[in-house]
Each structure stands twice: as C-alpha cells, then as structure tokens.
TORKOL-4160 file (C-alpha; in steps of 0.2 Angstrom, whole numbers, padded with zeros to 4 digits, m for minus):
284
<pt num="1" X="0012" Y="0145" Z="m0117"/>
<pt num="2" X="0002" Y="0133" Z="m0127"/>
<pt num="3" X="m0015" Y="0126" Z="m0123"/>
<pt num="4" X="m0008" Y="0109" Z="m0120"/>
<pt num="5" X="0005" Y="0116" Z="m0108"/>
<pt num="6" X="m0008" Y="0127" Z="m0099"/>
<pt num="7" X="m0021" Y="0113" Z="m0096"/>
<pt num="8" X="m0019" Y="0094" Z="m0092"/>
<pt num="9" X="m0033" Y="0084" Z="m0098"/>
<pt num="10" X="m0044" Y="0078" Z="m0083"/>
<pt num="11" X="m0046" Y="0059" Z="m0084"/>
<pt num="12" X="m0053" Y="0056" Z="m0066"/>
<pt num="13" X="m0037" Y="0049" Z="m0060"/>
<pt num="14" X="m0029" Y="0066" Z="m0054"/>
<pt num="15" X="m0036" Y="0083" Z="m0050"/>
<pt num="16" X="m0033" Y="0098" Z="m0062"/>
<pt num="17" X="m0036" Y="0116" Z="m0057"/>
<pt num="18" X="m0049" Y="0117" Z="m0070"/>
<pt num="19" X="m0061" Y="0106" Z="m0060"/>
<pt num="20" X="m0075" Y="0115" Z="m0051"/>
<pt num="21" X="m0086" Y="0114" Z="m0036"/>
<pt num="22" X="m0084" Y="0099" Z="m0024"/>
<pt num="23" X="m0068" Y="0092" Z="m0030"/>
<pt num="24" X="m0060" Y="0109" Z="m0031"/>
<pt num="25" X="m0064" Y="0113" Z="m0013"/>
<pt num="26" X="m0057" Y="0096" Z="m0007"/>
<pt num="27" X="m0041" Y="0097" Z="m0016"/>
<pt num="28" X="m0036" Y="0116" Z="m0014"/>
<pt num="29" X="m0041" Y="0115" Z="0005"/>
<pt num="30" X="m0028" Y="0102" Z="0009"/>
<pt num="31" X="m0014" Y="0113" Z="0001"/>
<pt num="32" X="m0020" Y="0129" Z="0008"/>
<pt num="33" X="m0020" Y="0120" Z="0025"/>
<pt num="34" X="m0002" Y="0115" Z="0023"/>
<pt num="35" X="0004" Y="0133" Z="0019"/>
<pt num="36" X="0006" Y="0138" Z="0038"/>
<pt num="37" X="0017" Y="0122" Z="0040"/>
<pt num="38" X="0029" Y="0125" Z="0025"/>
<pt num="39" X="0035" Y="0143" Z="0028"/>
<pt num="40" X="0053" Y="0144" Z="0024"/>
<pt num="41" X="0054" Y="0125" Z="0023"/>
<pt num="42" X="0061" Y="0112" Z="0011"/>
<pt num="43" X="0046" Y="0103" Z="0005"/>
<pt num="44" X="0043" Y="0087" Z="m0005"/>
<pt num="45" X="0026" Y="0086" Z="m0014"/>
<pt num="46" X="0025" Y="0067" Z="m0017"/>
<pt num="47" X="0013" Y="0062" Z="m0031"/>
<pt num="48" X="0012" Y="0080" Z="m0036"/>
<pt num="49" X="0001" Y="0077" Z="m0051"/>
<pt num="50" X="m0002" Y="0092" Z="m0062"/>
<pt num="51" X="0009" Y="0103" Z="m0050"/>
<pt num="52" X="m0004" Y="0116" Z="m0044"/>
<pt num="53" X="m0001" Y="0111" Z="m0026"/>
<pt num="54" X="0018" Y="0112" Z="m0027"/>
<pt num="55" X="0016" Y="0129" Z="m0036"/>
<pt num="56" X="0005" Y="0135" Z="m0021"/>
<pt num="57" X="0017" Y="0129" Z="m0008"/>
<pt num="58" X="0031" Y="0138" Z="m0017"/>
<pt num="59" X="0023" Y="0155" Z="m0012"/>
<pt num="60" X="0030" Y="0153" Z="0006"/>
<pt num="61" X="0042" Y="0138" Z="0006"/>
<pt num="62" X="0061" Y="0139" Z="0004"/>
<pt num="63" X="0060" Y="0126" Z="m0010"/>
<pt num="64" X="0047" Y="0113" Z="m0016"/>
<pt num="65" X="0051" Y="0097" Z="m0025"/>
<pt num="66" X="0036" Y="0089" Z="m0034"/>
<pt num="67" X="0038" Y="0071" Z="m0039"/>
<pt num="68" X="0026" Y="0061" Z="m0049"/>
<pt num="69" X="0027" Y="0044" Z="m0058"/>
<pt num="70" X="0018" Y="0051" Z="m0073"/>
<pt num="71" X="0031" Y="0058" Z="m0085"/>
<pt num="72" X="0016" Y="0067" Z="m0094"/>
<pt num="73" X="0011" Y="0076" Z="m0078"/>
<pt num="74" X="0029" Y="0081" Z="m0074"/>
<pt num="75" X="0032" Y="0088" Z="m0091"/>
<pt num="76" X="0016" Y="0098" Z="m0090"/>
<pt num="77" X="0020" Y="0104" Z="m0072"/>
<pt num="78" X="0037" Y="0110" Z="m0078"/>
<pt num="79" X="0029" Y="0119" Z="m0093"/>
<pt num="80" X="0016" Y="0127" Z="m0082"/>
<pt num="81" X="0025" Y="0131" Z="m0066"/>
<pt num="82" X="0043" Y="0127" Z="m0069"/>
<pt num="83" X="0049" Y="0145" Z="m0071"/>
<pt num="84" X="0049" Y="0148" Z="m0053"/>
<pt num="85" X="0066" Y="0147" Z="m0045"/>
<pt num="86" X="0061" Y="0138" Z="m0029"/>
<pt num="87" X="0051" Y="0124" Z="m0037"/>
<pt num="88" X="0057" Y="0108" Z="m0046"/>
<pt num="89" X="0048" Y="0094" Z="m0054"/>
<pt num="90" X="0055" Y="0076" Z="m0056"/>
<pt num="91" X="0048" Y="0059" Z="m0062"/>
<pt num="92" X="0049" Y="0047" Z="m0048"/>
<pt num="93" X="0040" Y="0034" Z="m0038"/>
<pt num="94" X="0033" Y="0041" Z="m0022"/>
<pt num="95" X="0035" Y="0023" Z="m0014"/>
<pt num="96" X="0053" Y="0022" Z="m0020"/>
<pt num="97" X="0061" Y="0039" Z="m0016"/>
<pt num="98" X="0079" Y="0041" Z="m0022"/>
<pt num="99" X="0083" Y="0057" Z="m0011"/>
<pt num="100" X="0096" Y="0056" Z="0002"/>
<pt num="101" X="0091" Y="0054" Z="0020"/>
<pt num="102" X="0084" Y="0069" Z="0029"/>
<pt num="103" X="0082" Y="0079" Z="0013"/>
<pt num="104" X="0066" Y="0088" Z="0018"/>
<pt num="105" X="0058" Y="0097" Z="0032"/>
<pt num="106" X="0040" Y="0094" Z="0026"/>
<pt num="107" X="0033" Y="0080" Z="0015"/>
<pt num="108" X="0015" Y="0082" Z="0009"/>
<pt num="109" X="0006" Y="0068" Z="0000"/>
<pt num="110" X="m0012" Y="0071" Z="m0004"/>
<pt num="111" X="m0023" Y="0058" Z="m0014"/>
<pt num="112" X="m0009" Y="0046" Z="m0015"/>
<pt num="113" X="m0010" Y="0032" Z="m0002"/>
<pt num="114" X="m0026" Y="0024" Z="m0008"/>
<pt num="115" X="m0018" Y="0023" Z="m0026"/>
<pt num="116" X="m0004" Y="0011" Z="m0020"/>
<pt num="117" X="m0002" Y="m0006" Z="m0014"/>
<pt num="118" X="0015" Y="m0002" Z="m0008"/>
<pt num="119" X="0009" Y="0008" Z="0007"/>
<pt num="120" X="0021" Y="0002" Z="0020"/>
<pt num="121" X="0035" Y="0007" Z="0008"/>
<pt num="122" X="0028" Y="0024" Z="0005"/>
<pt num="123" X="0027" Y="0029" Z="0023"/>
<pt num="124" X="0044" Y="0022" Z="0027"/>
<pt num="125" X="0051" Y="0032" Z="0013"/>
<pt num="126" X="0043" Y="0048" Z="0019"/>
<pt num="127" X="0050" Y="0044" Z="0037"/>
<pt num="128" X="0068" Y="0042" Z="0029"/>
<pt num="129" X="0069" Y="0058" Z="0019"/>
<pt num="130" X="0062" Y="0069" Z="0033"/>
<pt num="131" X="0074" Y="0079" Z="0044"/>
<pt num="132" X="0073" Y="0077" Z="0063"/>
<pt num="133" X="0058" Y="0086" Z="0068"/>
<pt num="134" X="0051" Y="0085" Z="0051"/>
<pt num="135" X="0032" Y="0084" Z="0047"/>
<pt num="136" X="0022" Y="0073" Z="0036"/>
<pt num="137" X="0005" Y="0079" Z="0030"/>
<pt num="138" X="m0005" Y="0065" Z="0021"/>
<pt num="139" X="m0023" Y="0062" Z="0016"/>
<pt num="140" X="m0033" Y="0046" Z="0015"/>
<pt num="141" X="m0052" Y="0043" Z="0011"/>
<pt num="142" X="m0061" Y="0035" Z="0025"/>
<pt num="143" X="m0066" Y="0018" Z="0017"/>
<pt num="144" X="m0082" Y="0017" Z="0028"/>
<pt num="145" X="m0089" Y="0034" Z="0022"/>
<pt num="146" X="m0081" Y="0035" Z="0005"/>
<pt num="147" X="m0085" Y="0017" Z="m0001"/>
<pt num="148" X="m0095" Y="0006" Z="0011"/>
<pt num="149" X="m0109" Y="0018" Z="0015"/>
<pt num="150" X="m0110" Y="0027" Z="m0002"/>
<pt num="151" X="m0109" Y="0010" Z="m0011"/>
<pt num="152" X="m0096" Y="0018" Z="m0022"/>
<pt num="153" X="m0081" Y="0011" Z="m0030"/>
<pt num="154" X="m0067" Y="0022" Z="m0037"/>
<pt num="155" X="m0058" Y="0013" Z="m0051"/>
<pt num="156" X="m0042" Y="0022" Z="m0048"/>
<pt num="157" X="m0041" Y="0017" Z="m0029"/>
<pt num="158" X="m0030" Y="0001" Z="m0026"/>
<pt num="159" X="m0033" Y="0000" Z="m0007"/>
<pt num="160" X="m0043" Y="0012" Z="0004"/>
<pt num="161" X="m0041" Y="0012" Z="0023"/>
<pt num="162" X="m0052" Y="0013" Z="0038"/>
<pt num="163" X="m0047" Y="0025" Z="0052"/>
<pt num="164" X="m0039" Y="0012" Z="0063"/>
<pt num="165" X="m0029" Y="0005" Z="0048"/>
<pt num="166" X="m0023" Y="0022" Z="0043"/>
<pt num="167" X="m0017" Y="0025" Z="0061"/>
<pt num="168" X="m0008" Y="0008" Z="0062"/>
<pt num="169" X="0001" Y="0012" Z="0046"/>
<pt num="170" X="0007" Y="0029" Z="0052"/>
<pt num="171" X="0011" Y="0027" Z="0070"/>
<pt num="172" X="0026" Y="0015" Z="0069"/>
<pt num="173" X="0036" Y="0028" Z="0060"/>
<pt num="174" X="0027" Y="0044" Z="0067"/>
<pt num="175" X="0023" Y="0042" Z="0086"/>
<pt num="176" X="0017" Y="0060" Z="0086"/>
<pt num="177" X="0001" Y="0062" Z="0076"/>
<pt num="178" X="m0014" Y="0073" Z="0074"/>
<pt num="179" X="m0029" Y="0067" Z="0064"/>
<pt num="180" X="m0041" Y="0079" Z="0055"/>
<pt num="181" X="m0058" Y="0074" Z="0046"/>
<pt num="182" X="m0062" Y="0083" Z="0030"/>
<pt num="183" X="m0079" Y="0084" Z="0023"/>
<pt num="184" X="m0089" Y="0096" Z="0012"/>
<pt num="185" X="m0103" Y="0104" Z="0023"/>
<pt num="186" X="m0118" Y="0115" Z="0019"/>
<pt num="187" X="m0118" Y="0126" Z="0035"/>
<pt num="188" X="m0121" Y="0143" Z="0043"/>
<pt num="189" X="m0104" Y="0151" Z="0047"/>
<pt num="190" X="m0102" Y="0164" Z="0060"/>
<pt num="191" X="m0085" Y="0171" Z="0063"/>
<pt num="192" X="m0077" Y="0185" Z="0072"/>
<pt num="193" X="m0074" Y="0202" Z="0063"/>
<pt num="194" X="m0061" Y="0209" Z="0074"/>
<pt num="195" X="m0047" Y="0198" Z="0068"/>
<pt num="196" X="m0046" Y="0186" Z="0083"/>
<pt num="197" X="m0046" Y="0169" Z="0075"/>
<pt num="198" X="m0037" Y="0160" Z="0090"/>
<pt num="199" X="m0052" Y="0149" Z="0095"/>
<pt num="200" X="m0067" Y="0141" Z="0087"/>
<pt num="201" X="m0084" Y="0135" Z="0094"/>
<pt num="202" X="m0091" Y="0120" Z="0084"/>
<pt num="203" X="m0108" Y="0113" Z="0087"/>
<pt num="204" X="m0120" Y="0100" Z="0078"/>
<pt num="205" X="m0139" Y="0098" Z="0080"/>
<pt num="206" X="m0144" Y="0080" Z="0083"/>
<pt num="207" X="m0160" Y="0073" Z="0075"/>
<pt num="208" X="m0169" Y="0076" Z="0091"/>
<pt num="209" X="m0164" Y="0094" Z="0092"/>
<pt num="210" X="m0150" Y="0092" Z="0105"/>
<pt num="211" X="m0135" Y="0103" Z="0103"/>
<pt num="212" X="m0119" Y="0094" Z="0104"/>
<pt num="213" X="m0101" Y="0101" Z="0105"/>
<pt num="214" X="m0090" Y="0098" Z="0090"/>
<pt num="215" X="m0094" Y="0094" Z="0072"/>
<pt num="216" X="m0102" Y="0077" Z="0073"/>
<pt num="217" X="m0100" Y="0071" Z="0055"/>
<pt num="218" X="m0092" Y="0056" Z="0048"/>
<pt num="219" X="m0077" Y="0062" Z="0038"/>
<pt num="220" X="m0075" Y="0058" Z="0020"/>
<pt num="221" X="m0056" Y="0060" Z="0021"/>
<pt num="222" X="m0043" Y="0060" Z="0034"/>
<pt num="223" X="m0029" Y="0072" Z="0035"/>
<pt num="224" X="m0015" Y="0067" Z="0046"/>
<pt num="225" X="0000" Y="0078" Z="0052"/>
<pt num="226" X="0014" Y="0066" Z="0058"/>
<pt num="227" X="0031" Y="0068" Z="0066"/>
<pt num="228" X="0044" Y="0059" Z="0075"/>
<pt num="229" X="0045" Y="0073" Z="0088"/>
<pt num="230" X="0032" Y="0084" Z="0096"/>
<pt num="231" X="0020" Y="0093" Z="0084"/>
<pt num="232" X="0019" Y="0112" Z="0083"/>
<pt num="233" X="0008" Y="0119" Z="0097"/>
<pt num="234" X="0000" Y="0131" Z="0085"/>
<pt num="235" X="m0010" Y="0118" Z="0075"/>
<pt num="236" X="m0028" Y="0124" Z="0072"/>
<pt num="237" X="m0043" Y="0115" Z="0079"/>
<pt num="238" X="m0053" Y="0120" Z="0064"/>
<pt num="239" X="m0049" Y="0125" Z="0046"/>
<pt num="240" X="m0062" Y="0133" Z="0035"/>
<pt num="241" X="m0059" Y="0136" Z="0016"/>
<pt num="242" X="m0070" Y="0143" Z="0003"/>
<pt num="243" X="m0070" Y="0152" Z="m0014"/>
<pt num="244" X="m0076" Y="0170" Z="m0016"/>
<pt num="245" X="m0088" Y="0166" Z="m0030"/>
<pt num="246" X="m0097" Y="0153" Z="m0019"/>
<pt num="247" X="m0097" Y="0141" Z="m0034"/>
<pt num="248" X="m0105" Y="0126" Z="m0025"/>
<pt num="249" X="m0120" Y="0137" Z="m0019"/>
<pt num="250" X="m0121" Y="0145" Z="m0036"/>
<pt num="251" X="m0122" Y="0128" Z="m0044"/>
<pt num="252" X="m0135" Y="0122" Z="m0031"/>
<pt num="253" X="m0146" Y="0137" Z="m0033"/>
<pt num="254" X="m0145" Y="0135" Z="m0052"/>
<pt num="255" X="m0150" Y="0117" Z="m0051"/>
<pt num="256" X="m0165" Y="0122" Z="m0039"/>
<pt num="257" X="m0170" Y="0135" Z="m0052"/>
<pt num="258" X="m0170" Y="0123" Z="m0066"/>
<pt num="259" X="m0180" Y="0110" Z="m0056"/>
<pt num="260" X="m0193" Y="0123" Z="m0051"/>
<pt num="261" X="m0194" Y="0129" Z="m0069"/>
<pt num="262" X="m0196" Y="0111" Z="m0075"/>
<pt num="263" X="m0209" Y="0108" Z="m0062"/>
<pt num="264" X="m0219" Y="0123" Z="m0068"/>
<pt num="265" X="m0217" Y="0117" Z="m0086"/>
<pt num="266" X="m0223" Y="0100" Z="m0082"/>
<pt num="267" X="m0239" Y="0108" Z="m0074"/>
<pt num="268" X="m0242" Y="0118" Z="m0090"/>
<pt num="269" X="m0240" Y="0102" Z="m0101"/>
<pt num="270" X="m0252" Y="0092" Z="m0090"/>
<pt num="271" X="m0265" Y="0106" Z="m0091"/>
<pt num="272" X="m0263" Y="0106" Z="m0110"/>
<pt num="273" X="m0265" Y="0087" Z="m0110"/>
<pt num="274" X="m0281" Y="0088" Z="m0100"/>
<pt num="275" X="m0288" Y="0102" Z="m0111"/>
<pt num="276" X="m0285" Y="0092" Z="m0126"/>
<pt num="277" X="m0293" Y="0077" Z="m0118"/>
<pt num="278" X="m0309" Y="0087" Z="m0115"/>
<pt num="279" X="m0310" Y="0092" Z="m0134"/>
<pt num="280" X="m0311" Y="0074" Z="m0139"/>
<pt num="281" X="m0329" Y="0068" Z="m0140"/>
<pt num="282" X="m0335" Y="0054" Z="m0129"/>
<pt num="283" X="m0335" Y="0037" Z="m0138"/>
<pt num="284" X="m0350" Y="0026" Z="m0135"/>
C-alpha cells in the first residue's frame, strides 16, 4: 500500500486516524459507542470521510456502506479498507441518498449535520432508508458551548444547532429519542473490577463543595439515538472511552514539565542579568 493510500492529508475539514489527543478521543468514542447497536446489522455510515469508522463498525456489522460526497475520500477509503468483504464505499450526497426505502437497519452520521444547510433533507433521507425499527445515531456540536461561550468559529460549519433546535429537527421523523452529551473530561475514574458494569454512579462537585448527582457539565457535542419505534432497553446511561497510552495525560504532563523547565530557566537568566548589572560601575 502506498503512503498516499495509507494516509489522507488532514485539512481540518474531516478527521483522520493519524490525529491525536482530544480530537482522537471525540471521534473514535462515537464509533466505539455505536458498536453495540450495529451487531449483525446493515449499516449506512453517512458522510464516512476517511473510512476509519466504517472499517471499525465492519468488525461486528453484517455489512457497512460508507458514503461521502468527496471522491478523494472515497478513493482513499477503498484503498485503505475496501479489501474487507462486508464494507463498501460510494461517492454520494448524504442529504440526497439514492438507496431504496428501508435499505438499512442502522444509520450513523457523525460530524455531518453542522456541515450542511440541507439539514431537513438529511434527516428525512435517513428516516426513509431505515427499515422498521431501525436506529439513527447522529452527532451535533452544541452551538452554545462549542461556539457562543468559547467565542470560536469553525470555518467548515455551515449551521450549528442549539439543543432545542436539534430535537425539533429530529422528533418529527423519530418520535423515540435518547440524547447523550459528549465532552472531554479530566476526572478520577473508579470502576468495578468484578465485571459487573450494569450500573454507574455519576457525581459532580459544585463550586461550594456540594456533591450533586449526575455529570453536571455543558456538553460540547450531542449524540442522539433515534427511532420510529421504541428504543432498545439496554442503552447505557454512561459510556467511558480511553486509550491505553493515555495520550492526553502524556501530552498534559509533557507541557507541564516544559513549563516548569522554562520557569527554572527564566529564573536562572534573571539571576544572571542581576549579576551582570552589579558588575557595572555606578554612573555619577
């Protein structure tokens, strides 16, 4: 495999597996979260980009079809992942799908909605191609947290949504809906070692020290699980995801060490400047 087939250049518009730290956590977690819902299913990965997510879902799905409007991205995905028998990649517009009605059991579409103005068409198309009882998993940045509070503008985003706007977009097509918040957190994690992962205790300390139930954070992103029929009963209340190398912490600790080293060096230089000043005779 050539270098060009192995890696797609990162432009900021779409994620690639070679990205590291925060953006890596956000993107991989969404697909890892979807694994339990796609086992043995026919899956559409709408706006699949580089194809890494389609490839991951293909580990457990009956079949995965990745669609992206970028011919370059699809060519790359075919070169890098297309050898698998249960994954296909096609050039196509996620907001104008050409698949027959009820073609898929699950549609996943992460980091797509905010890039389009045709958001109504996108959701209507997903509803059309889903089989009865099918599930849509879709992500959307929270405009309040992602842009308003941060004072940040993503040049690749066409229309970001507030929470109420997202729900108003989804519910006419998917009356059954469960909404999750997603945000990177530095936190202490305590977990059972006996394999019983059926429940989770979530707590947040307020500024005054009060301990409140739940994770009381403003989400950076929303992940919605949607269906026309009742959702599965086994949906988790909490999903945790990490990497064995703890790359975010390694980067954080490296930056701290650099800053501490810089502080010590600055102190040395200041002492040297003071010493040199003392060598200069007083001018009268």
